Structures are given as structure tokens and as C-alpha cells.
PyMOL Python script that loads the backbone (N, CA, C, O; Angstrom):
from pymol import cmd

cmd.read_pdbstr("""\
ATOM      1  N   UNK A   1     -71.049  33.937  65.588  1.00  0.00           N
ATOM      2  CA  UNK A   1     -71.067  35.322  65.978  1.00  0.00           C
ATOM      3  C   UNK A   1     -72.330  35.539  66.810  1.00  0.00           C
ATOM      4  O   UNK A   1     -73.385  34.968  66.534  1.00  0.00           O
ATOM      5  N   UNK A   2     -72.194  36.367  67.817  1.00  0.00           N
ATOM      6  CA  UNK A   2     -73.349  36.731  68.627  1.00  0.00           C
ATOM      7  C   UNK A   2     -73.616  38.218  68.448  1.00  0.00           C
ATOM      8  O   UNK A   2     -72.709  39.037  68.597  1.00  0.00           O
ATOM      9  N   UNK A   3     -74.856  38.567  68.129  1.00  0.00           N
ATOM     10  CA  UNK A   3     -75.269  39.959  67.994  1.00  0.00           C
ATOM     11  C   UNK A   3     -75.988  40.372  69.269  1.00  0.00           C
ATOM     12  O   UNK A   3     -76.877  39.665  69.745  1.00  0.00           O
ATOM     13  N   UNK A   4     -75.602  41.515  69.818  1.00  0.00           N
ATOM     14  CA  UNK A   4     -76.221  42.052  71.031  1.00  0.00           C
ATOM     15  C   UNK A   4     -76.946  43.338  70.678  1.00  0.00           C
ATOM     16  O   UNK A   4     -76.415  44.180  69.954  1.00  0.00           O
ATOM     17  N   UNK A   5     -78.156  43.488  71.189  1.00  0.00           N
ATOM     18  CA  UNK A   5     -78.994  44.641  70.849  1.00  0.00           C
ATOM     19  C   UNK A   5     -79.315  45.454  72.101  1.00  0.00           C
ATOM     20  O   UNK A   5     -79.608  44.898  73.159  1.00  0.00           O
ATOM     21  N   UNK A   6     -79.255  46.792  71.963  1.00  0.00           N
ATOM     22  CA  UNK A   6     -79.495  47.692  73.080  1.00  0.00           C
ATOM     23  C   UNK A   6     -80.488  48.792  72.696  1.00  0.00           C
ATOM     24  O   UNK A   6     -80.604  49.155  71.526  1.00  0.00           O
ATOM     25  N   UNK A   7     -81.193  49.310  73.684  1.00  0.00           N
ATOM     26  CA  UNK A   7     -82.074  50.479  73.569  1.00  0.00           C
ATOM     27  C   UNK A   7     -83.023  50.372  72.374  1.00  0.00           C
ATOM     28  O   UNK A   7     -83.764  49.395  72.270  1.00  0.00           O
ATOM     29  N   UNK A   8     -83.014  51.376  71.455  1.00  0.00           N
ATOM     30  CA  UNK A   8     -83.945  51.377  70.330  1.00  0.00           C
ATOM     31  C   UNK A   8     -83.790  50.125  69.462  1.00  0.00           C
ATOM     32  O   UNK A   8     -84.775  49.610  68.934  1.00  0.00           O
ATOM     33  N   UNK A   9     -82.575  49.645  69.318  1.00  0.00           N
ATOM     34  CA  UNK A   9     -82.339  48.446  68.512  1.00  0.00           C
ATOM     35  C   UNK A   9     -83.053  47.256  69.147  1.00  0.00           C
ATOM     36  O   UNK A   9     -83.661  46.444  68.449  1.00  0.00           O
ATOM     37  N   UNK A  10     -82.977  47.158  70.455  1.00  0.00           N
ATOM     38  CA  UNK A  10     -83.663  46.071  71.168  1.00  0.00           C
ATOM     39  C   UNK A  10     -85.172  46.170  70.981  1.00  0.00           C
ATOM     40  O   UNK A  10     -85.847  45.159  70.783  1.00  0.00           O
ATOM     41  N   UNK A  11     -85.697  47.389  71.043  1.00  0.00           N
ATOM     42  CA  UNK A  11     -87.150  47.564  70.862  1.00  0.00           C
ATOM     43  C   UNK A  11     -87.587  47.159  69.450  1.00  0.00           C
ATOM     44  O   UNK A  11     -88.644  46.553  69.274  1.00  0.00           O
ATOM     45  N   UNK A  12     -86.784  47.490  68.465  1.00  0.00           N
ATOM     46  CA  UNK A  12     -87.138  47.174  67.086  1.00  0.00           C
ATOM     47  C   UNK A  12     -87.044  45.672  66.818  1.00  0.00           C
ATOM     48  O   UNK A  12     -87.930  45.097  66.187  1.00  0.00           O
ATOM     49  N   UNK A  13     -85.992  45.050  67.286  1.00  0.00           N
ATOM     50  CA  UNK A  13     -85.795  43.623  67.018  1.00  0.00           C
ATOM     51  C   UNK A  13     -86.595  42.733  67.970  1.00  0.00           C
ATOM     52  O   UNK A  13     -86.845  41.566  67.669  1.00  0.00           O
ATOM     53  N   UNK A  14     -86.989  43.275  69.101  1.00  0.00           N
ATOM     54  CA  UNK A  14     -87.632  42.542  70.209  1.00  0.00           C
ATOM     55  C   UNK A  14     -86.732  41.446  70.773  1.00  0.00           C
ATOM     56  O   UNK A  14     -87.215  40.487  71.375  1.00  0.00           O
ATOM     57  N   UNK A  15     -85.424  41.592  70.574  1.00  0.00           N
ATOM     58  CA  UNK A  15     -84.447  40.625  71.066  1.00  0.00           C
ATOM     59  C   UNK A  15     -83.347  41.343  71.840  1.00  0.00           C
ATOM     60  O   UNK A  15     -83.059  42.513  71.585  1.00  0.00           O
ATOM     61  N   UNK A  16     -82.738  40.637  72.784  1.00  0.00           N
ATOM     62  CA  UNK A  16     -81.548  41.169  73.449  1.00  0.00           C
ATOM     63  C   UNK A  16     -80.284  40.687  72.750  1.00  0.00           C
ATOM     64  O   UNK A  16     -79.252  41.357  72.768  1.00  0.00           O
ATOM     65  N   UNK A  17     -80.385  39.509  72.131  1.00  0.00           N
ATOM     66  CA  UNK A  17     -79.254  38.965  71.384  1.00  0.00           C
ATOM     67  C   UNK A  17     -79.754  37.865  70.453  1.00  0.00           C
ATOM     68  O   UNK A  17     -80.870  37.363  70.588  1.00  0.00           O
ATOM     69  N   UNK A  18     -78.893  37.511  69.508  1.00  0.00           N
ATOM     70  CA  UNK A  18     -79.186  36.377  68.630  1.00  0.00           C
ATOM     71  C   UNK A  18     -77.899  35.928  67.960  1.00  0.00           C
ATOM     72  O   UNK A  18     -76.976  36.723  67.785  1.00  0.00           O
ATOM     73  N   UNK A  19     -77.836  34.660  67.586  1.00  0.00           N
ATOM     74  CA  UNK A  19     -76.655  34.176  66.881  1.00  0.00           C
ATOM     75  C   UNK A  19     -76.719  34.531  65.398  1.00  0.00           C
ATOM     76  O   UNK A  19     -77.797  34.626  64.813  1.00  0.00           O
ATOM     77  N   UNK A  20     -75.570  34.720  64.819  1.00  0.00           N
ATOM     78  CA  UNK A  20     -75.442  34.880  63.373  1.00  0.00           C
ATOM     79  C   UNK A  20     -74.390  33.873  62.931  1.00  0.00           C
ATOM     80  O   UNK A  20     -73.202  34.037  63.211  1.00  0.00           O
ATOM     81  N   UNK A  21     -74.825  32.853  62.255  1.00  0.00           N
ATOM     82  CA  UNK A  21     -73.909  31.785  61.850  1.00  0.00           C
ATOM     83  C   UNK A  21     -73.217  32.186  60.556  1.00  0.00           C
ATOM     84  O   UNK A  21     -73.862  32.455  59.542  1.00  0.00           O
ATOM     85  N   UNK A  22     -71.907  32.219  60.614  1.00  0.00           N
ATOM     86  CA  UNK A  22     -71.093  32.492  59.441  1.00  0.00           C
ATOM     87  C   UNK A  22     -69.799  31.696  59.577  1.00  0.00           C
ATOM     88  O   UNK A  22     -69.246  31.572  60.670  1.00  0.00           O
ATOM     89  N   UNK A  23     -69.335  31.169  58.479  1.00  0.00           N
ATOM     90  CA  UNK A  23     -68.095  30.389  58.510  1.00  0.00           C
ATOM     91  C   UNK A  23     -66.895  31.195  58.046  1.00  0.00           C
ATOM     92  O   UNK A  23     -65.757  30.733  58.127  1.00  0.00           O
ATOM     93  N   UNK A  24     -67.153  32.401  57.561  1.00  0.00           N
ATOM     94  CA  UNK A  24     -66.057  33.231  57.079  1.00  0.00           C
ATOM     95  C   UNK A  24     -66.192  34.633  57.662  1.00  0.00           C
ATOM     96  O   UNK A  24     -67.277  35.032  58.086  1.00  0.00           O
ATOM     97  N   UNK A  25     -65.094  35.377  57.681  1.00  0.00           N
ATOM     98  CA  UNK A  25     -65.150  36.754  58.171  1.00  0.00           C
ATOM     99  C   UNK A  25     -66.089  37.607  57.316  1.00  0.00           C
ATOM    100  O   UNK A  25     -66.302  37.331  56.136  1.00  0.00           O
ATOM    101  N   UNK A  26     -66.648  38.655  57.942  1.00  0.00           N
ATOM    102  CA  UNK A  26     -67.543  39.574  57.243  1.00  0.00           C
ATOM    103  C   UNK A  26     -67.027  40.995  57.382  1.00  0.00           C
ATOM    104  O   UNK A  26     -66.607  41.408  58.462  1.00  0.00           O
ATOM    105  N   UNK A  27     -67.060  41.741  56.287  1.00  0.00           N
ATOM    106  CA  UNK A  27     -66.769  43.169  56.363  1.00  0.00           C
ATOM    107  C   UNK A  27     -67.935  43.856  57.069  1.00  0.00           C
ATOM    108  O   UNK A  27     -68.979  43.242  57.291  1.00  0.00           O
ATOM    109  N   UNK A  28     -67.761  45.102  57.412  1.00  0.00           N
ATOM    110  CA  UNK A  28     -68.839  45.855  58.043  1.00  0.00           C
ATOM    111  C   UNK A  28     -70.074  45.880  57.142  1.00  0.00           C
ATOM    112  O   UNK A  28     -71.191  45.684  57.620  1.00  0.00           O
ATOM    113  N   UNK A  29     -69.882  46.117  55.856  1.00  0.00           N
ATOM    114  CA  UNK A  29     -71.029  46.144  54.931  1.00  0.00           C
ATOM    115  C   UNK A  29     -71.704  44.780  54.826  1.00  0.00           C
ATOM    116  O   UNK A  29     -72.932  44.699  54.789  1.00  0.00           O
ATOM    117  N   UNK A  30     -70.921  43.718  54.778  1.00  0.00           N
ATOM    118  CA  UNK A  30     -71.504  42.377  54.713  1.00  0.00           C
ATOM    119  C   UNK A  30     -72.281  42.047  55.985  1.00  0.00           C
ATOM    120  O   UNK A  30     -73.348  41.436  55.934  1.00  0.00           O
ATOM    121  N   UNK A  31     -71.731  42.459  57.123  1.00  0.00           N
ATOM    122  CA  UNK A  31     -72.436  42.233  58.384  1.00  0.00           C
ATOM    123  C   UNK A  31     -73.761  42.985  58.395  1.00  0.00           C
ATOM    124  O   UNK A  31     -74.786  42.426  58.784  1.00  0.00           O
ATOM    125  N   UNK A  32     -73.749  44.247  57.971  1.00  0.00           N
ATOM    126  CA  UNK A  32     -74.987  45.020  57.924  1.00  0.00           C
ATOM    127  C   UNK A  32     -76.006  44.388  56.973  1.00  0.00           C
ATOM    128  O   UNK A  32     -77.203  44.392  57.261  1.00  0.00           O
ATOM    129  N   UNK A  33     -75.547  43.852  55.854  1.00  0.00           N
ATOM    130  CA  UNK A  33     -76.476  43.177  54.940  1.00  0.00           C
ATOM    131  C   UNK A  33     -77.180  42.025  55.650  1.00  0.00           C
ATOM    132  O   UNK A  33     -78.389  41.844  55.503  1.00  0.00           O
ATOM    133  N   UNK A  34     -76.422  41.250  56.418  1.00  0.00           N
ATOM    134  CA  UNK A  34     -77.009  40.130  57.161  1.00  0.00           C
ATOM    135  C   UNK A  34     -78.001  40.620  58.215  1.00  0.00           C
ATOM    136  O   UNK A  34     -79.083  40.054  58.370  1.00  0.00           O
ATOM    137  N   UNK A  35     -77.628  41.665  58.928  1.00  0.00           N
ATOM    138  CA  UNK A  35     -78.498  42.209  59.980  1.00  0.00           C
ATOM    139  C   UNK A  35     -79.788  42.751  59.373  1.00  0.00           C
ATOM    140  O   UNK A  35     -80.875  42.485  59.884  1.00  0.00           O
ATOM    141  N   UNK A  36     -79.671  43.512  58.282  1.00  0.00           N
ATOM    142  CA  UNK A  36     -80.858  44.126  57.684  1.00  0.00           C
ATOM    143  C   UNK A  36     -81.767  43.108  56.996  1.00  0.00           C
ATOM    144  O   UNK A  36     -82.964  43.354  56.848  1.00  0.00           O
ATOM    145  N   UNK A  37     -81.218  41.974  56.575  1.00  0.00           N
ATOM    146  CA  UNK A  37     -82.073  40.898  56.071  1.00  0.00           C
ATOM    147  C   UNK A  37     -82.995  40.394  57.172  1.00  0.00           C
ATOM    148  O   UNK A  37     -84.162  40.086  56.929  1.00  0.00           O
ATOM    149  N   UNK A  38     -82.461  40.315  58.375  1.00  0.00           N
ATOM    150  CA  UNK A  38     -83.240  39.834  59.526  1.00  0.00           C
ATOM    151  C   UNK A  38     -84.160  40.910  60.081  1.00  0.00           C
ATOM    152  O   UNK A  38     -85.286  40.629  60.492  1.00  0.00           O
ATOM    153  N   UNK A  39     -83.666  42.152  60.088  1.00  0.00           N
ATOM    154  CA  UNK A  39     -84.387  43.246  60.743  1.00  0.00           C
ATOM    155  C   UNK A  39     -84.379  44.492  59.849  1.00  0.00           C
ATOM    156  O   UNK A  39     -83.653  45.446  60.130  1.00  0.00           O
ATOM    157  N   UNK A  40     -85.173  44.494  58.781  1.00  0.00           N
ATOM    158  CA  UNK A  40     -85.152  45.616  57.831  1.00  0.00           C
ATOM    159  C   UNK A  40     -85.525  46.956  58.463  1.00  0.00           C
ATOM    160  O   UNK A  40     -85.143  48.005  57.944  1.00  0.00           O
ATOM    161  N   UNK A  41     -86.263  46.939  59.570  1.00  0.00           N
ATOM    162  CA  UNK A  41     -86.638  48.200  60.218  1.00  0.00           C
ATOM    163  C   UNK A  41     -85.445  48.936  60.824  1.00  0.00           C
ATOM    164  O   UNK A  41     -85.577  50.096  61.214  1.00  0.00           O
ATOM    165  N   UNK A  42     -84.298  48.293  60.912  1.00  0.00           N
ATOM    166  CA  UNK A  42     -83.099  48.964  61.429  1.00  0.00           C
ATOM    167  C   UNK A  42     -82.436  49.861  60.384  1.00  0.00           C
ATOM    168  O   UNK A  42     -81.533  50.630  60.715  1.00  0.00           O
ATOM    169  N   UNK A  43     -82.868  49.771  59.146  1.00  0.00           N
ATOM    170  CA  UNK A  43     -82.235  50.546  58.072  1.00  0.00           C
ATOM    171  C   UNK A  43     -82.220  52.043  58.363  1.00  0.00           C
ATOM    172  O   UNK A  43     -81.228  52.716  58.085  1.00  0.00           O
ATOM    173  N   UNK A  44     -83.296  52.564  58.912  1.00  0.00           N
ATOM    174  CA  UNK A  44     -83.349  53.998  59.202  1.00  0.00           C
ATOM    175  C   UNK A  44     -82.377  54.411  60.300  1.00  0.00           C
ATOM    176  O   UNK A  44     -81.900  55.545  60.313  1.00  0.00           O
ATOM    177  N   UNK A  45     -82.084  53.502  61.216  1.00  0.00           N
ATOM    178  CA  UNK A  45     -81.157  53.810  62.305  1.00  0.00           C
ATOM    179  C   UNK A  45     -79.701  53.534  61.959  1.00  0.00           C
ATOM    180  O   UNK A  45     -78.801  53.973  62.676  1.00  0.00           O
ATOM    181  N   UNK A  46     -79.461  52.817  60.878  1.00  0.00           N
ATOM    182  CA  UNK A  46     -78.092  52.394  60.572  1.00  0.00           C
ATOM    183  C   UNK A  46     -77.058  53.520  60.636  1.00  0.00           C
ATOM    184  O   UNK A  46     -75.989  53.310  61.209  1.00  0.00           O
ATOM    185  N   UNK A  47     -77.323  54.696  60.080  1.00  0.00           N
ATOM    186  CA  UNK A  47     -76.293  55.744  60.133  1.00  0.00           C
ATOM    187  C   UNK A  47     -75.907  56.163  61.562  1.00  0.00           C
ATOM    188  O   UNK A  47     -74.808  56.672  61.783  1.00  0.00           O
ATOM    189  N   UNK A  48     -76.795  55.954  62.509  1.00  0.00           N
ATOM    190  CA  UNK A  48     -76.538  56.390  63.880  1.00  0.00           C
ATOM    191  C   UNK A  48     -76.034  55.273  64.798  1.00  0.00           C
ATOM    192  O   UNK A  48     -75.589  55.546  65.913  1.00  0.00           O
ATOM    193  N   UNK A  49     -76.099  54.028  64.345  1.00  0.00           N
ATOM    194  CA  UNK A  49     -75.702  52.894  65.183  1.00  0.00           C
ATOM    195  C   UNK A  49     -74.204  52.645  65.055  1.00  0.00           C
ATOM    196  O   UNK A  49     -73.658  52.587  63.953  1.00  0.00           O
ATOM    197  N   UNK A  50     -73.552  52.499  66.207  1.00  0.00           N
ATOM    198  CA  UNK A  50     -72.139  52.125  66.225  1.00  0.00           C
ATOM    199  C   UNK A  50     -72.045  50.639  66.491  1.00  0.00           C
ATOM    200  O   UNK A  50     -72.834  50.083  67.255  1.00  0.00           O
ATOM    201  N   UNK A  51     -71.092  50.006  65.866  1.00  0.00           N
ATOM    202  CA  UNK A  51     -70.833  48.597  66.103  1.00  0.00           C
ATOM    203  C   UNK A  51     -69.638  48.462  67.039  1.00  0.00           C
ATOM    204  O   UNK A  51     -68.638  49.165  66.895  1.00  0.00           O
ATOM    205  N   UNK A  52     -69.756  47.559  67.989  1.00  0.00           N
ATOM    206  CA  UNK A  52     -68.636  47.238  68.870  1.00  0.00           C
ATOM    207  C   UNK A  52     -68.329  45.758  68.709  1.00  0.00           C
ATOM    208  O   UNK A  52     -69.232  44.922  68.676  1.00  0.00           O
ATOM    209  N   UNK A  53     -67.054  45.450  68.611  1.00  0.00           N
ATOM    210  CA  UNK A  53     -66.610  44.061  68.460  1.00  0.00           C
ATOM    211  C   UNK A  53     -65.825  43.655  69.691  1.00  0.00           C
ATOM    212  O   UNK A  53     -64.789  44.240  70.005  1.00  0.00           O
ATOM    213  N   UNK A  54     -66.330  42.647  70.386  1.00  0.00           N
ATOM    214  CA  UNK A  54     -65.652  42.117  71.569  1.00  0.00           C
ATOM    215  C   UNK A  54     -65.346  43.213  72.596  1.00  0.00           C
ATOM    216  O   UNK A  54     -64.263  43.251  73.180  1.00  0.00           O
ATOM    217  N   UNK A  55     -66.320  44.098  72.802  1.00  0.00           N
ATOM    218  CA  UNK A  55     -66.214  45.114  73.843  1.00  0.00           C
ATOM    219  C   UNK A  55     -65.535  46.404  73.454  1.00  0.00           C
ATOM    220  O   UNK A  55     -65.363  47.280  74.302  1.00  0.00           O
ATOM    221  N   UNK A  56     -65.137  46.556  72.192  1.00  0.00           N
ATOM    222  CA  UNK A  56     -64.492  47.797  71.740  1.00  0.00           C
ATOM    223  C   UNK A  56     -65.166  48.283  70.465  1.00  0.00           C
ATOM    224  O   UNK A  56     -65.536  47.486  69.602  1.00  0.00           O
ATOM    225  N   UNK A  57     -65.323  49.610  70.354  1.00  0.00           N
ATOM    226  CA  UNK A  57     -65.923  50.151  69.142  1.00  0.00           C
ATOM    227  C   UNK A  57     -65.106  49.723  67.929  1.00  0.00           C
ATOM    228  O   UNK A  57     -63.875  49.738  67.952  1.00  0.00           O
ATOM    229  N   UNK A  58     -65.816  49.340  66.869  1.00  0.00           N
ATOM    230  CA  UNK A  58     -65.178  48.858  65.644  1.00  0.00           C
ATOM    231  C   UNK A  58     -65.037  49.996  64.642  1.00  0.00           C
ATOM    232  O   UNK A  58     -65.925  50.840  64.518  1.00  0.00           O
ATOM    233  N   UNK A  59     -63.930  50.012  63.938  1.00  0.00           N
ATOM    234  CA  UNK A  59     -63.699  50.983  62.870  1.00  0.00           C
ATOM    235  C   UNK A  59     -64.580  50.624  61.673  1.00  0.00           C
ATOM    236  O   UNK A  59     -64.971  49.468  61.519  1.00  0.00           O
ATOM    237  N   UNK A  60     -64.893  51.606  60.827  1.00  0.00           N
ATOM    238  CA  UNK A  60     -65.743  51.328  59.652  1.00  0.00           C
ATOM    239  C   UNK A  60     -65.181  50.232  58.743  1.00  0.00           C
ATOM    240  O   UNK A  60     -65.942  49.539  58.067  1.00  0.00           O
ATOM    241  N   UNK A  61     -63.863  50.074  58.722  1.00  0.00           N
ATOM    242  CA  UNK A  61     -63.247  49.063  57.862  1.00  0.00           C
ATOM    243  C   UNK A  61     -62.998  47.732  58.588  1.00  0.00           C
ATOM    244  O   UNK A  61     -62.272  46.877  58.082  1.00  0.00           O
ATOM    245  N   UNK A  62     -63.591  47.561  59.756  1.00  0.00           N
ATOM    246  CA  UNK A  62     -63.394  46.346  60.553  1.00  0.00           C
ATOM    247  C   UNK A  62     -63.848  45.101  59.808  1.00  0.00           C
ATOM    248  O   UNK A  62     -64.744  45.149  58.966  1.00  0.00           O
ATOM    249  N   UNK A  63     -63.213  43.995  60.136  1.00  0.00           N
ATOM    250  CA  UNK A  63     -63.609  42.683  59.642  1.00  0.00           C
ATOM    251  C   UNK A  63     -64.025  41.874  60.862  1.00  0.00           C
ATOM    252  O   UNK A  63     -63.283  41.770  61.838  1.00  0.00           O
ATOM    253  N   UNK A  64     -65.215  41.309  60.790  1.00  0.00           N
ATOM    254  CA  UNK A  64     -65.800  40.589  61.915  1.00  0.00           C
ATOM    255  C   UNK A  64     -65.609  39.086  61.721  1.00  0.00           C
ATOM    256  O   UNK A  64     -65.904  38.532  60.662  1.00  0.00           O
ATOM    257  N   UNK A  65     -65.109  38.452  62.770  1.00  0.00           N
ATOM    258  CA  UNK A  65     -64.814  37.017  62.736  1.00  0.00           C
ATOM    259  C   UNK A  65     -66.017  36.201  63.226  1.00  0.00           C
ATOM    260  O   UNK A  65     -66.848  36.710  63.979  1.00  0.00           O
ATOM    261  N   UNK A  66     -66.109  34.931  62.796  1.00  0.00           N
ATOM    262  CA  UNK A  66     -67.259  34.105  63.184  1.00  0.00           C
ATOM    263  C   UNK A  66     -67.471  33.961  64.691  1.00  0.00           C
ATOM    264  O   UNK A  66     -68.601  33.735  65.124  1.00  0.00           O
ATOM    265  N   UNK A  67     -66.417  34.085  65.499  1.00  0.00           N
ATOM    266  CA  UNK A  67     -66.570  33.923  66.941  1.00  0.00           C
ATOM    267  C   UNK A  67     -66.669  35.256  67.698  1.00  0.00           C
ATOM    268  O   UNK A  67     -66.609  35.273  68.927  1.00  0.00           O
ATOM    269  N   UNK A  68     -66.821  36.365  66.972  1.00  0.00           N
ATOM    270  CA  UNK A  68     -66.921  37.679  67.611  1.00  0.00           C
ATOM    271  C   UNK A  68     -68.273  37.884  68.289  1.00  0.00           C
ATOM    272  O   UNK A  68     -69.277  37.278  67.916  1.00  0.00           O
ATOM    273  N   UNK A  69     -68.268  38.750  69.288  1.00  0.00           N
ATOM    274  CA  UNK A  69     -69.485  39.268  69.901  1.00  0.00           C
ATOM    275  C   UNK A  69     -69.629  40.697  69.380  1.00  0.00           C
ATOM    276  O   UNK A  69     -68.741  41.528  69.574  1.00  0.00           O
ATOM    277  N   UNK A  70     -70.741  40.975  68.724  1.00  0.00           N
ATOM    278  CA  UNK A  70     -70.931  42.275  68.082  1.00  0.00           C
ATOM    279  C   UNK A  70     -72.147  42.959  68.701  1.00  0.00           C
ATOM    280  O   UNK A  70     -73.257  42.428  68.675  1.00  0.00           O
ATOM    281  N   UNK A  71     -71.916  44.142  69.253  1.00  0.00           N
ATOM    282  CA  UNK A  71     -73.007  44.922  69.855  1.00  0.00           C
ATOM    283  C   UNK A  71     -73.404  46.041  68.909  1.00  0.00           C
ATOM    284  O   UNK A  71     -72.550  46.718  68.336  1.00  0.00           O
ATOM    285  N   UNK A  72     -74.711  46.230  68.751  1.00  0.00           N
ATOM    286  CA  UNK A  72     -75.248  47.342  67.982  1.00  0.00           C
ATOM    287  C   UNK A  72     -75.667  48.398  68.992  1.00  0.00           C
ATOM    288  O   UNK A  72     -76.608  48.199  69.760  1.00  0.00           O
ATOM    289  N   UNK A  73     -74.959  49.525  68.986  1.00  0.00           N
ATOM    290  CA  UNK A  73     -75.150  50.543  70.008  1.00  0.00           C
ATOM    291  C   UNK A  73     -75.746  51.798  69.366  1.00  0.00           C
ATOM    292  O   UNK A  73     -75.083  52.478  68.582  1.00  0.00           O
ATOM    293  N   UNK A  74     -76.992  52.095  69.704  1.00  0.00           N
ATOM    294  CA  UNK A  74     -77.619  53.305  69.164  1.00  0.00           C
ATOM    295  C   UNK A  74     -77.132  54.533  69.923  1.00  0.00           C
ATOM    296  O   UNK A  74     -76.476  54.402  70.956  1.00  0.00           O
ATOM    297  N   UNK A  75     -77.449  55.725  69.421  1.00  0.00           N
ATOM    298  CA  UNK A  75     -77.065  56.938  70.145  1.00  0.00           C
ATOM    299  C   UNK A  75     -77.677  56.941  71.544  1.00  0.00           C
ATOM    300  O   UNK A  75     -78.800  56.483  71.754  1.00  0.00           O
ATOM    301  N   UNK A  76     -76.915  57.464  72.479  1.00  0.00           N
ATOM    302  CA  UNK A  76     -77.367  57.513  73.872  1.00  0.00           C
ATOM    303  C   UNK A  76     -77.440  58.971  74.290  1.00  0.00           C
ATOM    304  O   UNK A  76     -76.519  59.747  74.035  1.00  0.00           O
ATOM    305  N   UNK A  77     -78.525  59.333  74.924  1.00  0.00           N
ATOM    306  CA  UNK A  77     -78.627  60.696  75.438  1.00  0.00           C
ATOM    307  C   UNK A  77     -78.719  60.624  76.944  1.00  0.00           C
ATOM    308  O   UNK A  77     -79.098  59.596  77.507  1.00  0.00           O
ATOM    309  N   UNK A  78     -78.383  61.681  77.573  1.00  0.00           N
ATOM    310  CA  UNK A  78     -78.443  61.712  79.030  1.00  0.00           C
ATOM    311  C   UNK A  78     -77.731  62.947  79.542  1.00  0.00           C
ATOM    312  O   UNK A  78     -77.238  63.775  78.775  1.00  0.00           O
ATOM    313  N   UNK A  79     -77.693  63.042  80.828  1.00  0.00           N
ATOM    314  CA  UNK A  79     -77.074  64.241  81.378  1.00  0.00           C
ATOM    315  C   UNK A  79     -76.204  63.955  82.528  1.00  0.00           C
ATOM    316  O   UNK A  79     -75.613  64.872  83.098  1.00  0.00           O
TER     317      UNK A  79
END
""", "prot")
cmd.dss("prot")
cmd.show_as("cartoon", "prot")
cmd.util.cbc("prot")
cmd.orient("prot")
């Protein structure tokens, strides 16, 4: 699995992306547990971050596969 980070998430992690090695599918909660183990400072942003799987926003009950590309998308403001 590849994790992609944008905006505030990128600033917090200091990464644009990183691999997450898993041999089995992960629920949304399991994926977040893995992410927060690596980057505990994201916990405060978690309620506002949307997950996208393979270019499409993921539903809260999504299951993420080992070969998925997962983007963490924080709220975006603009005009």
C-alpha cells in the first residue's frame, strides 16, 4: 500500500508519500491505527481528514487492499 500525504498532513509527517506493508486487507479503523502509530500528531486532524482509495473518496466502511494507493486529504479552503 502506498500512503500519499497532502497539505497539513504533509507538513506534519514531513513526507509526500510512504509505503505501508500489509499482507491482508485493512478496515478504515485498522488503517488509521497503522497511520497513527507512525504519525501520532495526525490524531487531532483525523476527524477532518478524508481518505481516498485509488483516486476516489473512500466510504467510512471501506476495506483497503495491500496494493491500494491511499491519499490522506485534509480540508481545503479557497475561493
